C-alpha positions in Angstrom: -11.4 7.2 3.2 -10.0 7.6 -0.3 -8.2 10.8 0.8 -6.5 8.8 3.6 -5.4 6.1 1.1 -3.8 8.6 -1.3 -2.1 10.4 1.6 -0.6 7.1 2.9 0.6 6.1 -0.6 2.2 9.5 -1.0 3.8 9.5 2.5 5.1 5.9 2.4 5.8 5.3 -1.3 6.3 8.9 -2.6 3.6 8.3 -5.3 1.4 11.2 -6.2 0.2 9.8 -9.6 -2.3 7.2 -8.4 -6.0 7.1 -8.2 -8.3 4.8 -6.2 -10.3 2.4 -8.3 -12.3 1.0 -5.4 -12.2 -0.8 -2.1 -11.2 -4.5 -1.9 -11.9 -5.4 1.7 -11.7 -4.4 5.4 -10.3 -6.4 8.2 -10.6 -6.0 12.0 -7.7 -8.3 13.1 -5.4 -7.6 16.1 -1.9 -6.5 15.4 0.2 -9.7 15.1 2.9 -8.6 17.5 1.4 -6.0 19.8 -2.1 -7.5 19.8 -3.9 -4.1 19.9 -7.1 -3.7 17.8 -6.4 -2.9 14.2 -8.6 -1.8 11.3 -7.1 -2.3 7.9 -8.8 -1.2 4.6 -7.5 -2.6 1.3 -8.0 -0.6 -2.0 -7.2 -1.2 -5.6 -5.1 1.7 -7.0 -4.0 2.6 -10.5 -0.9 4.5 -11.5 -1.6 7.3 -14.0 -0.8 6.0 -17.5 1.3 9.1 -18.3 3.4 8.8 -15.1 7.0 7.7 -15.4 7.2 5.4 -12.4 10.1 2.9 -12.1 9.5 -0.8 -11.3 11.4 -0.4 -8.0 12.6 2.6 -6.0 13.5 3.7 -2.5 11.4 6.4 -0.8 12.8 8.3 2.2 9.9 9.4 4.5 9.7 13.0 5.7 7.2 14.7 7.9 6.0 14.6 11.5 4.8 11.0 11.7 6.4 8.0 13.3 7.8 6.9 9.9 9.8 10.1 9.6 13.4 9.2 8.6 12.6 5.7 7.5 13.4 4.5 4.0 10.9 2.2 2.3 12.0 -0.1 -0.5 9.1 -0.1 -3.0 8.4 -2.2 -6.1 5.6 -3.4 -8.3 5.1 -7.1 -8.5 3.2 -9.0 -11.2 0.3 -11.1 -10.2 0.0 -13.9 -9.1 2.8 -13.2 -6.5 5.7 -15.5 -6.4 5.9 -15.2 -2.6 3.3 -14.1 0.0 3.4 -10.6 1.5 4.1 -10.1 5.2 1.3 -10.3 7.7 -1.2 -11.7 5.2 -1.4 -8.4 3.3 -2.0 -10.3 0.1 -5.1 -12.0 1.3 -7.5 -10.0 -0.9 -5.5 -9.9 -4.2 -7.8 -12.5 -5.6 -10.5 -9.9 -5.7 -8.6 -7.9 -8.4 -9.8 -8.1 -11.9 -7.3 -9.7 -14.3 
């Protein structure tokens, strides 16, 4: 599963300088709009300390997937978050070590 996590981070954020520290949680909750079954796995990642990654950036997705052509606005946010993430994606952040 770690390979899938790293592939998704590369595809959707453009980051290739991260490593998986470990799993946080898994959810089996229906999609909030389409209501089809959805399995979501949450992982803690770390950016390589030598990497020069900005605090915020735009990533234009390429490839053959459904996200092809989309632009994702990415950024790092300090914890605790000032505002909740969409679709409850922040539900497991309290499991992170400070």
